[in-house]
Steps between C-alpha positions, in 0.01 A plus 500: 500500500352200680445262207392216727216711635400587143498137399256410776260792451144457375583621147795263471285212624238571233774526237651166602169318475412682179831394346454141612163465326605729211200725563599721206437205266128530574496743210520205260165340584298773671413700184360185337290426807370857499429478127287191565333678793382787281394270216298287744339806657396622155352160424310503830356842418393399150336189641304715746681354800685817605398867520821625337732395217809513720594322825431652840781629720450208738525250215826660384641495852417131540648411159825680579513351850447150357778558247748625759428228756495216245830615355646528850406137564649378171829691534550422870437130438749509213762670717456241777513200266796634301700642793776239483535528123496880522785484752717315248413727208727808471210697349264430790719429803443853633124445537344541843465135605844374383669790680296452817340844485166321505477153653300214354278511809426869446436438132263214583303720740478768231390236249217383723395859574494585128299185424249588771474856370441371146218273617341787693522726194334228290226476763452874454327436167254270677426777749489770232311333215403155623759353262624164632744423217803685647482343846418155356801509267740675739679187626536333157641827364755525781597137442560558130699817567733302726530211253743692277779476757493120466464480120859621459595164645334281238412686177681726256171678432471654846517845336150453365372358829616828653328686217173313549511558878534875450244484218238384751479863613286642214268198502469515879427873482229442240345226715506729801322785321249322275526120476201478264697669219820297525562368151737513206651844580607381847642179353693696236640723774610190690695361204635844412656552841622138510696543176628845589623405849632162384693666219677756712566247777691294243708809423558560872601136557793539260690657790488178700595235244810383688339498845190322367719229349706469818191483722315270258220754464293507184479789256492528124826699472691244709344204315502602132743791511435875495475536121209259459339609827500863386322399180227339710474827695463690172227266380322538835509878463377478143209295635444771762450763230270275297281439805491870588374569149238224531388650832408830334173386334423240767507759780362785288809715539569790266777698335669613823551140606624432146767767542601327824536167321718665236722647771523162672608339173781755462608459862506119475709530186744722691501262798590200288762697308673605823594143596710269282628150560853640538412817691288505818620842617167671428270240660409722794410786265284264292341338803426792731472814288346374178250260657396757758426749223309236302259415779444858615448646152266224382305497827445876506401527134265200522328639811455845344372337181251300706382804698454712187317219318722522193413145391176380353172562680417129533668315783618160377656397831 
């Protein structure tokens, strides 16, 4: 079998780029952005600003395209900035840029293309609905998404900067669909995702304590030790559940969403039980499997709840 030919085929090329930007990790933020999309569309309908209580196909396509392109910018920028550190880290030295599979020049071209595509997708809301907020905020959003890669060099709280960057997605989606109804539910979603992502990023960072200390990079596990850092992660996830409960009356969500919150609480309990200060062997299970299930389950149940109108009849958003 000609393995070299396989490695240069179209499918392999897509796989290489997908692995570099961790495309599969889009599952963490996308359900929250879609949840906000449906909540905003319902608010627009109740305000008399939209003919239906759910988003149009074109709106959904633009939201997903914005999510994919924005995440591609953030991850590619991170890979370029951290390439030298990744090369010295046994856990990451097989990534595409350190191994030379993808050059920094190629990655930079991809970064610029993804940024341009994101801006064009944001402009799509101007063309579709006359909404200028997405295109106006597109460059500041891209700037903040890229900021995370530098915060690891000067603050131990970079985990929550990452969380807040990803948490822009539900607020941005709400602004794109119906800016007039952006309010407390969107803000609660922002803080919910910030705490959730920040908490599990602390857990994930426990793998790199030694390399972070050697490279003088900042993280809570490397600064205060894994035991205390994991307690901060647990508190962050407790805050996540509290905020999800608060969101229920604020966004007029019903019993189906409530079941989703209960499932998330159980899954977060499992996630935090899987990782101990003296045992990091189950970090990948906690990070990838459990968090993927959390976002998908909650997102699907919240969207169905919203479509079926299981909450109260009065829209408080």
